[in-house]
Structures are given as structure tokens and as C-alpha cells.
C-alpha positions in Angstrom: 0.0 0.0 0.0 1.5 3.3 -1.1 1.9 6.3 1.3 -1.0 8.3 -0.3 -3.5 5.5 0.2 -2.2 4.9 3.7 -2.7 8.6 4.6 -6.2 8.6 3.1 -7.0 5.5 5.1 -5.8 7.0 8.4 -7.7 10.2 7.6 -10.9 8.2 7.2 -10.3 6.5 10.5 -9.7 9.8 12.2 -13.0 11.2 10.8 -15.0 8.2 11.8 -18.7 9.1 11.9 -18.4 11.7 9.1 -20.0 10.6 5.9 -19.3 12.6 2.8 -19.0 12.5 -1.0 -15.9 12.6 -3.1 -15.6 16.4 -2.9 -16.3 16.6 0.8 -13.8 13.8 1.3 -11.2 15.7 -0.5 -12.0 18.8 1.6 -11.5 16.8 4.8 -8.3 15.2 3.5 -7.0 18.7 2.7 -7.9 20.1 6.1 -6.8 17.3 8.4 -4.0 15.8 6.4 -2.4 18.3 4.1 -2.8 21.3 6.5 -2.4 19.2 9.7 -5.4 20.8 11.5 -5.0 20.8 15.3 -8.3 21.0 17.3 -6.4 22.3 20.3 -5.2 25.4 18.5 -7.2 28.7 18.9 -8.0 29.6 15.3 -6.7 33.1 14.9 -4.1 34.4 12.5 -2.4 36.4 15.2 -2.3 35.1 18.8 -2.5 38.7 20.1 -6.0 39.1 18.6 -9.2 38.0 20.3 -11.5 35.6 18.6 -15.0 37.1 18.2 -17.8 34.6 19.1 -21.4 35.5 18.4 -23.6 33.8 21.1 -27.3 33.5 21.3 -30.0 31.3 22.9 -33.4 30.1 21.8 -35.8 29.4 24.6 -38.0 26.5 23.7 -39.8 25.7 27.0 -39.7 26.2 30.7 -39.9 22.6 32.0 -40.1 23.3 35.7 -39.5 25.9 38.4 -38.4 24.2 41.6 -39.1 26.6 44.5 -37.8 24.2 47.1 -34.4 23.5 45.5 -34.2 27.1 44.0 -33.7 25.8 40.5 -35.2 26.2 37.0 -35.1 23.6 34.3 -35.3 24.9 30.7 -35.1 23.6 27.2 -32.7 25.9 25.2 -31.0 25.8 21.9 -27.6 27.5 22.1 -26.2 28.9 18.9 -22.5 30.0 18.5 -20.9 31.5 15.4 -17.1 32.2 15.0 -14.5 32.3 12.3 -11.8 29.6 12.1 -8.9 30.8 10.1 -7.6 27.2 9.8 -10.8 26.0 8.1 -11.7 27.2 4.7 -11.4 26.2 1.0 -12.2 27.4 -2.4 -15.6 26.0 -3.2 -15.1 26.1 -6.9 -12.2 23.6 -6.7 -14.3 21.1 -4.8 -17.4 20.9 -7.0 -19.1 23.9 -5.5 -19.3 22.4 -2.0 -19.6 25.4 0.3 -20.2 23.7 3.7 -19.5 20.5 5.6 -20.6 19.1 8.9 -18.0 17.9 11.4 -18.3 16.3 14.8 -17.8 18.7 17.6 -14.8 16.9 19.0 -12.8 17.1 15.7 -12.3 20.8 15.5 -11.7 23.7 17.9 -14.8 25.2 19.6 -15.1 27.7 22.4 -15.5 26.3 25.9 -18.5 28.3 26.7 -20.5 26.9 29.6 -23.3 28.0 31.9 -21.6 29.3 35.1 -24.7 28.8 37.4 -25.5 25.3 36.2 -27.0 22.9 38.8 -26.9 19.9 36.6 -25.0 16.8 37.7 -23.0 16.7 34.4 -22.7 20.6 34.6 -22.9 20.8 30.8 -26.4 19.9 29.7 -26.0 20.4 25.9 -26.0 17.6 23.3 -22.9 18.0 21.1 -24.3 18.0 17.6 -22.2 18.4 14.4 -20.7 21.8 13.6 -21.5 23.4 10.2 -18.3 24.7 8.6 -18.6 27.0 5.6 -16.0 27.5 2.9 -15.0 31.0 4.2 -14.0 29.4 7.6 -17.2 30.4 9.4 -18.4 27.8 12.0 -21.9 27.6 13.2 -22.8 25.4 16.1 -26.4 24.8 17.4 -26.3 22.4 20.4 -29.7 21.8 22.1 -29.8 21.1 25.8 -31.7 20.7 29.0 -30.4 23.3 31.4 -30.8 23.1 35.1 -29.7 26.3 36.7 -29.8 28.0 40.0 -32.5 30.7 40.5 -33.0 32.8 43.6 -36.8 32.4 44.1 -38.3 35.4 45.9 -41.6 34.3 47.5 -42.5 37.6 49.2 -45.5 38.3 46.9 -46.6 34.6 46.4 -48.8 33.8 44.6 -48.7 37.2 42.8 -44.9 37.0 42.3 -42.5 37.6 39.5 -39.2 35.7 39.3 -36.0 36.7 37.6 -33.8 33.6 36.8 -30.4 34.3 35.3 -28.5 32.1 32.8 -24.9 33.2 32.8 -22.8 32.0 29.9 -19.1 32.5 29.4 -15.8 30.9 28.5 -14.4 28.7 31.2 -10.7 29.1 30.5 -10.3 32.0 28.0 -10.3 35.6 29.1 -11.5 38.6 27.2 -8.2 39.0 25.5 -8.6 35.6 23.8 -12.3 35.3 23.2 -14.6 38.3 22.8 -18.3 37.3 23.3 -21.1 39.4 22.0 -24.9 38.6 21.8 -26.4 37.6 18.4 -29.5 39.5 19.3 -28.9 42.6 21.5 -32.6 42.5 22.7 -32.2 39.1 24.3 -33.1 35.5 23.7 -35.2 34.2 20.8 -38.8 33.5 22.0 -40.6 32.8 18.7 -40.8 29.1 19.2 -41.5 29.2 23.0 -44.0 26.7 24.3 -46.3 28.2 27.0 -46.1 26.9 30.5 -49.2 26.1 32.5 -47.9 27.7 35.7 -45.8 30.6 34.5 -46.1 33.4 31.9 -43.0 34.4 30.1 -42.6 38.2 30.2 -39.2 38.6 28.6 -35.6 37.4 28.3 -33.2 40.3 28.1 -29.4 39.9 27.8 -26.6 41.9 29.3 -22.8 41.6 28.7 -20.7 41.8 31.8 -17.0 42.4 32.2 -15.5 40.8 35.4 -12.0 41.1 36.8 -11.1 38.2 39.1 -8.5 38.4 41.9 -6.3 35.8 40.2 -5.7 37.9 37.2 -6.8 41.5 37.7 -5.4 42.7 34.4 -7.4 40.3 32.3 -11.1 40.9 31.7 -13.5 38.0 31.6 -16.7 38.4 29.5 -20.0 36.7 30.1 -23.5 37.1 28.7 -26.3 37.0 31.3 -29.8 36.2 30.1 -32.5 37.0 32.6 -35.7 34.9 32.3 -38.5 37.1 33.5 -41.5 34.9 34.4 -44.8 35.7 36.2 -46.8 33.1 38.2 -50.2 32.4 36.8 -52.2 32.8 40.0 -55.7 31.6 38.9 -55.1 28.2 40.5 -54.1 29.7 43.8 -56.9 32.2 43.8 -59.5 29.5 43.3 -58.0 26.9 45.7 -56.5 29.1 48.5 -57.5 32.7 48.4 -61.2 32.4 47.8 -61.6 29.6 50.4 -59.7 31.7 53.0 -62.0 34.7 52.2 -65.1 32.5 52.6 -63.8 31.1 55.9 -63.0 34.6 57.2 -66.5 35.6 56.3 -67.9 32.5 58.1 -65.9 33.6 61.2 -68.3 36.6 61.4 -71.2 34.2 61.9 -69.9 33.5 65.4 -71.2 37.0 66.4 -74.6 36.5 64.7 -75.3 33.0 66.2 -77.4 33.4 69.4 -75.5 32.5 72.7 -78.3 30.1 73.7 -77.5 28.0 70.6 -74.4 26.6 72.3 -72.3 26.3 69.1 -70.5 29.7 69.1 -67.2 28.5 70.3 -67.4 25.2 68.3 -68.0 27.2 65.1 -65.0 29.4 65.7 -62.7 26.5 66.4 -63.9 24.7 63.3 -63.1 27.7 61.1 -59.6 28.0 62.7 -58.9 24.4 62.0 -60.0 24.9 58.4 -57.6 27.8 58.0 -54.8 25.7 59.4 -55.5 23.1 56.8 -55.3 25.6 54.0 -52.1 27.0 55.4 -50.6 23.4 55.3 -51.7 23.0 51.7 -50.1 26.3 50.8 -46.8 25.5 52.6 -46.3 22.4 50.4 -45.8 24.6 47.4 -43.4 27.1 49.1 -39.7 26.8 49.4 -38.3 26.4 52.9 -36.8 29.8 53.3 -36.6 32.2 56.1 -35.6 35.2 53.9 -39.2 36.4 53.5 -42.7 35.5 54.5 -45.1 35.1 51.5 -48.0 37.5 51.2 -50.5 34.6 51.3 -49.1 33.3 54.5 -49.3 36.7 56.0 -53.0 36.9 55.0 -53.6 33.4 56.5 -51.8 34.4 59.7 -53.9 37.6 60.0 -57.1 35.8 59.5 -56.1 33.2 62.1 -55.3 35.9 64.6 -58.7 37.5 63.9 -60.4 34.1 64.4 -58.5 33.6 67.7 -59.6 37.0 69.0 -63.1 36.2 67.9 -63.1 33.1 70.0 -61.9 35.1 73.0 -64.6 37.7 72.3 -67.2 34.8 72.1 -66.0 33.6 75.6 -66.5 37.1 77.0 -70.0 37.3 75.4 -71.0 33.9 76.8 -69.7 35.0 80.2 -71.8 38.1 80.1 -74.9 36.3 78.8 -74.9 33.7 81.6 -74.2 36.1 84.4 -76.7 36.2 87.2 -77.3 38.6 90.1 -76.5 35.8 92.6 -72.9 35.6 91.3 -72.1 38.9 89.6 -73.0 42.5 90.4 -73.5 44.6 87.4 -71.1 47.6 87.5 -72.4 51.0 86.7 -70.1 51.3 83.7 -71.6 48.2 82.2 -75.1 49.4 82.8 -74.5 52.9 81.5 -71.5 52.5 79.2 -72.5 49.3 77.4 -76.2 49.0 77.7 -76.9 52.6 77.1 -74.2 54.6 75.3 -72.5 51.8 73.3 -75.8 50.5 72.2 -76.8 54.0 71.1 -73.5 54.3 69.1 -74.1 51.0 67.4 -77.7 52.0 66.5 -79.2 49.1 68.5 -82.8 49.1 69.8 -84.2 47.7 73.0 -87.9 46.9 73.5 -89.5 49.1 76.1 -86.8 51.7 76.0 -86.1 54.8 73.9 -82.5 54.6 72.7 -81.8 58.3 72.0 -79.2 60.6 73.5 -81.8 62.7 75.3 -83.5 59.7 76.8 -80.2 58.2 78.0 -79.3 61.4 79.7 -82.7 61.6 81.4 -82.4 58.0 82.6 -78.9 58.7 84.0 -80.2 61.7 86.0 -83.2 59.7 87.3 -80.9 56.9 88.4 -78.7 59.3 90.3 -81.7 60.9 92.0 -83.1 57.5 92.9 -79.8 56.4 94.4 -79.7 59.5 96.6 -83.4 59.2 97.7 -83.1 55.5 98.3 -80.2 56.1 100.7 -82.2 58.7 102.8 -85.3 56.6 102.7 -83.5 53.6 103.9 -82.2 55.5 106.9 -85.7 56.7 107.8 -87.2 53.3 107.4 -84.5 51.8 109.7 -85.3 54.4 112.3 -89.0 53.9 112.1 -88.6 50.1 112.3 -86.6 50.4 115.4 -89.3 52.6 117.0 -92.4 50.8 115.6 -92.0 47.2 114.5 -95.3 47.3 112.6 -95.7 50.6 110.7 -97.7 50.1 107.7 -100.4 52.8 107.2 -103.9 51.9 108.3 -102.9 48.4 109.2 -100.7 49.9 112.0 -103.5 52.1 113.2 -105.7 49.1 113.3 -103.2 47.3 115.3 -103.1 50.2 117.8 -106.9 50.1 118.0 -106.8 46.4 118.5 -104.3 46.9 121.3 -106.6 49.4 123.0 -109.5 47.0 122.6 -107.4 44.3 124.1 -106.5 46.4 127.0 -110.2 46.9 127.6 -111.4 43.4 126.7 -108.6 41.0 127.4 -109.6 37.6 126.2 -107.9 34.5 124.8 -109.6 34.8 121.4 -108.3 38.3 120.7 -104.7 37.3 121.6 -104.7 34.4 119.1 -106.2 36.7 116.4 -103.3 39.2 116.9 -100.8 36.4 116.5 -102.4 35.2 113.3 -102.5 38.6 111.8 -98.8 39.1 112.6 -98.0 35.8 111.0 -100.1 36.6 107.9 -98.3 40.0 107.7 -95.0 38.4 107.9 -95.8 35.9 105.1 -97.3 38.5 102.9 -94.2 40.7 103.3 -91.9 37.7 102.5 -93.9 36.9 99.4 -93.9 40.5 98.3 -90.2 40.9 98.9 -89.5 37.6 96.9 -91.6 38.8 94.0 -89.9 42.2 94.0 -86.5 40.6 94.2 -87.3 38.2 91.3 -88.5 41.2 89.2 -85.3 43.0 90.0 -83.2 39.9 89.2 -85.0 39.4 85.9 -84.2 43.0 85.0 -80.5 42.5 85.9 -80.4 39.3 83.9 -82.0 41.0 81.0 -79.4 43.8 81.3 -76.5 41.2 81.3 -78.0 39.5 78.2 -78.4 42.8 76.5 -74.8 43.8 77.3 -73.7 40.5 75.7 -75.7 41.2 72.6 -74.1 44.7 72.4 -70.6 43.2 72.7 -71.6 40.7 70.0 -72.7 43.5 67.7 -69.5 45.5 68.4 -67.3 42.5 67.6 -69.3 41.9 64.4 -68.7 45.4 63.1 -65.0 45.5 64.3 -64.0 42.1 62.9 -65.9 42.8 59.6 -63.9 46.0 59.2 -60.6 44.2 60.0 -61.3 41.4 57.5 -62.2 43.9 54.7 -59.2 46.1 55.4 -56.8 43.1 55.4 -58.3 41.6 52.3 -58.1 45.0 50.5 -54.5 45.4 51.8 -53.5 42.1 50.4 -55.1 42.8 47.0 -53.7 46.4 46.7 -50.2 45.5 47.9 -49.7 42.7 45.4 -47.6 43.9 42.4 -50.2 42.6 39.9 -53.6 40.9 40.5 -55.2 41.2 37.1 
């Protein structure tokens, strides 16, 4: 076998996997045998010059955004274009062949990688063939599944925007050897993007950065940083988390509408709180375990739970007032006047048998003060009269005096027994009358306690309704985007 045939045979072995016709085979033989092409050589005519590399990305799909692991998985086609001075031929000498396709491991290519890759193999591209043109231009379009780190900010969850950066640059060459510049200055190519069910793609701008490292402060390093701006589609979270929480917070107000005698006020409040805890557990499953920020939705749940907790405490107070009795509790004056009168008037509440106007409340206050003063003086007079005359009751006392006079004149056994019976009857009548009077007074006090409980119920209904509306509007208005 002559030397020419042997060289051709060795060239074909070296280019295993490359299938070409006669002209392409001649081109490959000329490049790799006659010229002695070396894939480790940076393809520039002068080593002092930097090699210009045009770099671009085409975003095909956002596969997944992993909030817990702070990563994003994307399907991207990377495209690189550079000029190799060692590759090139006269197409007219080779049958008009102006391009050939070579394996990526046979010729020199820039070692551009994603700096913030989180993939186990680090480089997630599939090394396809490189298209080489007759003027020495090389075009490489390797597709890949890229898993990169992304700082997920959950402050406004589920109305949040995320900015995930893809940082590409040469791993070993500095800016004096390779000069990167974006193919499209506006950013990545999004024409063939496939929509994601959870995220909306807002944009993908690009920025060229120049970095000086401590190891070599005189040599600049270039990188192209593509920022994927995505916005969470919050319809799912509104339907499954936000709306149920608003409904439950509205149901919490029913605690103050339910009558205390129903016996289910506290049970209803606890049930609503447990339901909110369950919703919070569901929401926490989709959130990253981070202490950097508290999500907006979690703040809303926490606020509603605090309101429900205070509503239960208010319900306990209402039930305590409702079941108070004169035998165990003495109604203070501030409860009788402050709650049953003035607070009820402020809340526009009505009470059967009483006129709830400002003038009427002032008149009743004056009457109560006068009655208290007169009752004290009357009590002192009555005590003095009772000490002097054990039986002093109008005509009945006079009759008793006449009876005593009659007894002095006509002392007999019959009249003595009659006097004893009359005294016993008087005592029983007084006991019954006092009991009925005390029962009436107790019923009035019990009615006042129950009315005070209903006033507190109404106050809590208005107060907690206001808080829930303010918190809900605060969440909606503070979110960066709701519509």
C-alpha cells in the first residue's frame, strides 16, 4: 500500500462518523492531512488578537421551576458563530461544496458553559455536528436541557415575578482571547417558545458583563447573562387558596350572629380556625423552605387566624356576660350605662320598652342618680321607724293600735290568738312580696346582662368585619399585579 493510500485510510479512520461524498472527502483530506489541522489550536491568524464569538439562545420551553431547590429547568437551543482561520477552502475547486458538517470533537470550539449550572453533568448540551462554511465560518447549534440555580423570591406569592439568570461565558479563555457578543442585543429568541401552565414568560433580556477576578486583575472576563422574567399564573391559587380563605374569614363573622343560647358559638370558631390551618398546610407544600421572606398569602392566613383567635376570645366574653346572674355577679355602673346605654346607642341598637336616644339616655342617667340619693335617705328613715315601731304600715298599724286598745279593755284569749295570726299573715305577705320584688329586680338585671352580651356581639361583628375587609383589600392592593 503506497503512502498516499495509507494517509487517506488514516484520515478516514480519524474522521469516523463523518459521511461525505468525493468532494467533501477531498476537503476533509486537505484540512486534516495536508494542513495538519489541530483541534487544540485557537483559530486566529495572530495570537494577540481575540476571537470574536457570536452567542445566542433560543428558549423552547420552561420545564419546571423548583421553588424548594431554588432551580429552574429549561429547554434551550444554544447557537454560536465564529470564524476559524484554519478552516476554509475554495468551493469552486471542490465541486461547489460550500459547507461541511463535522463532529464537535474534531475541530476547535469555544469552551462556553453556563456558570450557574446545577446539573450533575454541569454541561447539559447535546454535542451535535458543527456546520463549517468555505470561508471558515463555523456555526454550532447544540440543544440542551439546562438546570440552573435561581433565587426564588416568595415575598409576593402567589402574585410574584421571578427573575432567573442564565450566565454563559468561556471557562478558560479571558476577554483577550475570546470576545463574546450577543447575536440579538434585545435578548433570547422566543418565537418558538411553548407556553407553561404555571408561568407566563414576560421577557428574556441579555446583558454583557465584564468581570475582573483576583487571580488575574489585568485580564477581563466576559459573560452574557440572560434573565428569564416569568410571572406566576395565580388563577389556581386564587380558586384553591385565596377564595376559600376569604369565605372562611366571612364565616368567622357568623360567630357573632349566632345566638348565645344555641351553644355552638365556640365550636363554630374553632372549626373555622382548623380549616384555616389546613389551608395553610396546603399552601406550605408549594413554598420553598426559606426564612428570607414571608409570603403574602401566609401573612394573610396568619392575620385571618389571629382574627379568628380573638373572635373566640370575644365569644367567651360574650357567653360569660350572657350567663351572668345577680347571685354571682353584680353589674357595675359602667356596664349598665356605658355598654347597655351609650355603646348600644352608638351601634344603633334598639331595645324593646326603652327609647335609645341621646336625650332619653341622659334623662335616665339623671333619674338613676336621684333614685340612688333618695333611696339612701329613705333607707335611713325606714330603719329608724322600724326600730321605734316594728309594725308601721299605714292603716294596718293604726288598726293594730286600736286592737291593742281593745285588748286592754277586753282582754280575752280569742283576741290574743287573732293578733298572732294577723302578725303571721303580715310576715308571710311581706316575705312573698319581697320575693316577687327581688325576682323582678333579678330578671331586670339578667336582661341587662344579656343585652350587654348582645351589644358586645354587635360591636365585635362590626369590628371584625372592618378588619377582614381592610386586610383583604390590603393584600389585593399591595400585590404587584392581580389582574
